[in-house]
C-alpha positions in Angstrom: -17.2 -37.8 -47.4 -13.5 -38.5 -48.2 -11.2 -36.3 -46.2 -7.5 -35.9 -45.8 -5.5 -34.0 -43.2 -2.7 -31.8 -44.5 -0.5 -29.7 -42.1 -3.2 -30.2 -39.5 -6.0 -28.9 -41.8 -8.9 -31.0 -43.0 -9.5 -31.1 -46.7 -12.4 -32.6 -48.6 -11.4 -34.5 -51.7 -13.0 -36.7 -54.3 -11.5 -39.1 -56.9 -13.1 -40.4 -60.1 -11.3 -43.5 -61.3 -11.0 -44.3 -65.0 -13.2 -47.1 -66.4 -12.4 -50.7 -65.7 -10.1 -52.1 -68.4 -8.3 -48.8 -68.8 -4.5 -48.9 -69.4 -2.5 -49.3 -66.2 -0.7 -46.2 -64.9 -3.6 -43.8 -65.8 -2.5 -40.2 -65.8 -3.8 -38.1 -62.8 -5.7 -34.9 -63.6 -6.2 -32.5 -60.7 -8.8 -29.8 -60.7 -8.3 -26.5 -58.9 -11.3 -24.3 -58.5 -11.8 -20.6 -58.0 -12.5 -18.4 -55.0 -15.3 -17.8 -52.5 -18.5 -18.9 -54.1 -16.9 -22.0 -55.6 -15.9 -25.5 -54.7 -15.0 -28.8 -56.4 -18.6 -29.2 -57.6 -18.0 -26.7 -60.4 -15.7 -29.3 -62.0 -17.5 -32.4 -60.7 -20.6 -31.6 -62.9 -18.7 -30.4 -66.0 -15.2 -31.7 -66.8 -14.2 -34.3 -64.3 -16.6 -37.1 -65.5 -15.6 -36.8 -69.2 -11.9 -36.7 -68.3 -12.2 -39.8 -66.1 -14.2 -41.6 -68.9 -11.3 -40.7 -71.3 -9.0 -42.8 -69.1 -7.6 -40.4 -66.5 -7.9 -40.5 -62.7 -9.7 -37.2 -61.9 -8.8 -35.7 -58.5 -10.9 -32.9 -57.1 -10.6 -31.1 -53.8 -12.1 -28.1 -52.0 -9.5 -25.3 -51.4 -8.9 -24.2 -47.8 -12.0 -22.5 -46.4 -14.1 -23.5 -49.4 -16.8 -26.2 -49.8 -16.4 -28.8 -47.1 -12.7 -28.1 -46.4 -11.7 -26.6 -43.1 -11.9 -22.8 -42.7 -8.8 -21.4 -41.1 -8.2 -17.8 -39.9 -5.1 -17.4 -42.1 -3.2 -19.2 -44.9 -4.7 -17.9 -48.2 -1.5 -16.8 -49.9 -0.4 -18.3 -53.2 2.3 -20.2 -51.5 -0.2 -21.7 -49.0 -2.3 -22.9 -51.9 0.7 -24.6 -53.5 1.6 -26.4 -50.2 -2.0 -27.4 -49.7 -2.2 -28.8 -53.2 0.8 -31.0 -53.0 -0.1 -32.0 -49.4 -3.5 -33.2 -50.6 -1.8 -35.2 -53.5 0.7 -36.7 -51.1 -2.0 -37.7 -48.7 -3.9 -39.4 -51.6 -0.7 -41.2 -52.7 -0.2 -39.3 -55.9 3.5 -38.4 -56.0 4.0 -38.8 -59.8 3.7 -35.8 -62.2 0.1 -34.7 -62.6 -1.9 -32.5 -65.0 -3.4 -29.4 -63.3 -6.7 -28.0 -64.6 -7.5 -24.6 -63.1 -10.4 -22.2 -63.3 -10.3 -18.5 -62.3 -8.2 -18.0 -59.2 -7.2 -21.7 -59.2 -4.8 -20.6 -61.9 -2.7 -18.7 -59.4 -2.3 -21.9 -57.4 -1.7 -24.1 -60.5 0.8 -21.8 -62.1 2.8 -21.2 -59.0 2.8 -25.0 -58.3 4.3 -25.7 -61.7 7.0 -23.1 -61.1 7.7 -24.3 -57.5 7.9 -28.0 -58.2 8.3 -28.5 -62.0 9.0 -32.2 -61.5 5.6 -32.8 -60.2 3.5 -31.0 -62.9 3.2 -32.7 -66.3 1.0 -30.0 -67.8 -1.4 -27.2 -67.2 -4.9 -26.4 -68.4 -5.6 -22.7 -67.6 -9.3 -21.9 -68.0 -10.1 -18.2 -67.5 -7.2 -18.4 -65.0 -5.6 -15.6 -63.1 -1.9 -15.6 -62.4 0.1 -14.3 -65.3 0.5 -10.5 -65.8 3.3 -8.1 -66.9 2.7 -5.7 -64.0 1.6 -5.9 -60.4 -2.0 -5.0 -59.8 -3.3 -5.8 -63.3 -5.9 -8.3 -62.0 -5.5 -8.3 -58.2 -7.1 -4.8 -57.8 -10.2 -5.8 -59.8 -10.5 -9.0 -57.9 -10.1 -7.3 -54.5 -12.7 -4.7 -55.5 -15.2 -7.4 -56.5 -14.7 -9.4 -53.3 -14.8 -6.2 -51.3 -18.2 -5.4 -52.6 -19.4 -8.9 -51.8 -18.0 -8.5 -48.3 -20.2 -5.4 -47.8 -23.3 -7.2 -49.0 -22.7 -10.2 -46.9 -21.9 -8.1 -43.8 -24.4 -5.3 -43.9 -27.3 -6.6 -46.1 -27.3 -10.0 -44.3 -27.5 -11.8 -47.6 -27.2 -15.2 -46.1 -30.2 -14.6 -43.8 -32.3 -13.2 -46.6 -31.6 -16.3 -48.8 -32.4 -18.7 -46.0 -35.6 -16.7 -45.1 -37.0 -17.2 -48.6 -36.2 -20.9 -48.5 -33.1 -21.0 -50.8 -31.0 -23.2 -48.4 -28.2 -23.9 -50.9 -27.7 -20.3 -51.7 -28.0 -19.4 -48.0 -25.3 -21.9 -47.0 -23.0 -20.7 -49.8 -23.5 -17.1 -48.6 -22.7 -18.1 -45.0 -19.5 -19.8 -46.1 -18.5 -16.8 -48.2 -19.2 -14.4 -45.3 -17.0 -16.5 -43.0 -14.3 -16.7 -45.6 -14.2 -13.0 -46.6 -15.0 -11.3 -43.3 -13.5 -13.8 -40.9 -10.1 -14.6 -42.3 -6.9 -13.1 -43.8 -8.2 -13.8 -47.3 -8.3 -10.2 -48.5 -4.9 -9.3 -47.1 -3.4 -12.4 -48.5 -4.8 -11.7 -51.9 -3.5 -8.2 -51.8 0.0 -9.6 -51.4 -0.2 -11.9 -54.4 2.4 -11.2 -57.0 1.6 -12.0 -60.7 3.8 -14.4 -62.6 5.7 -12.3 -65.1 7.0 -13.2 -68.6 10.5 -14.1 -67.5 9.1 -16.7 -65.1 6.6 -17.9 -67.6 9.3 -18.5 -70.1 10.9 -21.0 -67.7 7.9 -23.3 -67.7 8.9 -26.5 -69.4 5.5 -28.3 -69.4 2.8 -28.0 -72.0 0.1 -25.4 -71.3 -3.4 -25.2 -72.7 -4.9 -21.7 -72.2 -8.7 -21.2 -72.7 -10.2 -17.8 -72.3 -13.4 -16.1 -73.3 -13.4 -13.6 -76.2 -15.1 -11.0 -74.0 -13.3 -11.8 -70.8 -11.7 -9.1 -68.7 -8.6 -11.2 -68.4 -8.2 -12.5 -71.9 -4.9 -10.6 -72.0 -3.6 -13.2 -69.5 -4.2 -15.9 -72.2 -2.3 -13.9 -74.8 0.5 -13.4 -72.4 0.8 -17.1 -71.8 0.9 -17.7 -75.6 3.7 -15.1 -76.0 5.7 -16.2 -73.0 5.4 -20.0 -72.5 7.2 -22.1 -75.2 4.7 -24.9 -75.1 1.5 -23.0 -74.9 -1.6 -23.4 -77.0 -4.3 -20.7 -76.8 -8.0 -21.2 -77.5 -10.3 -18.1 -77.5 -14.0 -19.0 -77.0 -16.1 -16.7 -79.2 -19.0 -15.0 -77.5 -17.9 -16.0 -74.0 -16.7 -14.0 -71.0 -15.4 -15.3 -67.7 -18.0 -18.1 -67.2 -16.7 -20.4 -70.0 -16.5 -23.4 -67.6 -20.3 -23.3 -66.9 -21.6 -21.8 -70.2 -19.2 -23.3 -72.7 -18.6 -26.8 -71.3 -19.1 -28.7 -74.6 -16.7 -26.5 -76.5 -14.2 -26.6 -73.6 -14.2 -30.4 -73.6 -13.8 -30.4 -77.4 -10.5 -28.6 -77.0 -9.3 -30.1 -73.7 -9.8 -33.8 -74.3 -7.8 -33.9 -77.5 -5.0 -31.9 -75.8 -5.0 -34.4 -72.9 -5.0 -37.3 -75.4 -1.9 -35.9 -77.1 0.0 -35.1 -73.9 -1.3 -37.5 -71.3 -2.2 -40.5 -73.5 -5.9 -40.5 -72.7 -8.4 -41.3 -75.4 -10.7 -38.9 -77.2 -14.4 -39.8 -77.0 -16.0 -39.9 -80.5 -18.5 -37.1 -79.6 -15.7 -34.8 -78.2 -13.5 -35.5 -81.3 -16.4 -34.6 -83.6 -17.1 -31.5 -81.6 -13.5 -30.3 -81.9 -13.4 -30.9 -85.7 
């Protein structure tokens, strides 16, 4: 299990190298997953393999307190996520500009990373990503309410014990991890303090951005705000989808994302993906 230590904290990371014979100096594409019941596996089994096969070096890591990364009592602010991200990349030896692919809350980390250190981010792929908003509380309140309800179920309904009792070990372990994260750390307080990235800051982004949101998503307005505010933004709305486009719309997502990476990062477009995007 590959691990790196960043600021005294242990992080689990995985790398998928491009095929042998790929052009030297392969672009690095880093995947940043969402909160609580999520980890790097959500990208490992969907996007990372095809991106690597297209000629990029795919880097995946578990956020602090998620998956196999270390759980800490505090440190879940957006700024902590940014420092963790660049710390992991430094530890892996990736100091060149990278492409960040984010899903859900991972967009908060990716977007703030691009603003904090623009010289290290070559481009952003925002998949159903939180982060941009015109006013405070537009998405944080809903997210906190959702996580708060999960906290109650985990604490008082002993969800993890119930899942383990019926033999669902994977679900039980995930519930145990979520319980420790939500009820045993500063996560909720840190999320409550997150400020959205507003239009003026978005306008300062000088890297290309691909925004992909579901037609029926509760946060599709974030994608439209990115399109209006970021000079180099491309928006793709996935018809018939809501927030789960990564899992339920993987083929269409790849059909949009791989050509975008080919144009901006110099990877190749597999024939099947090119045909699907046509």
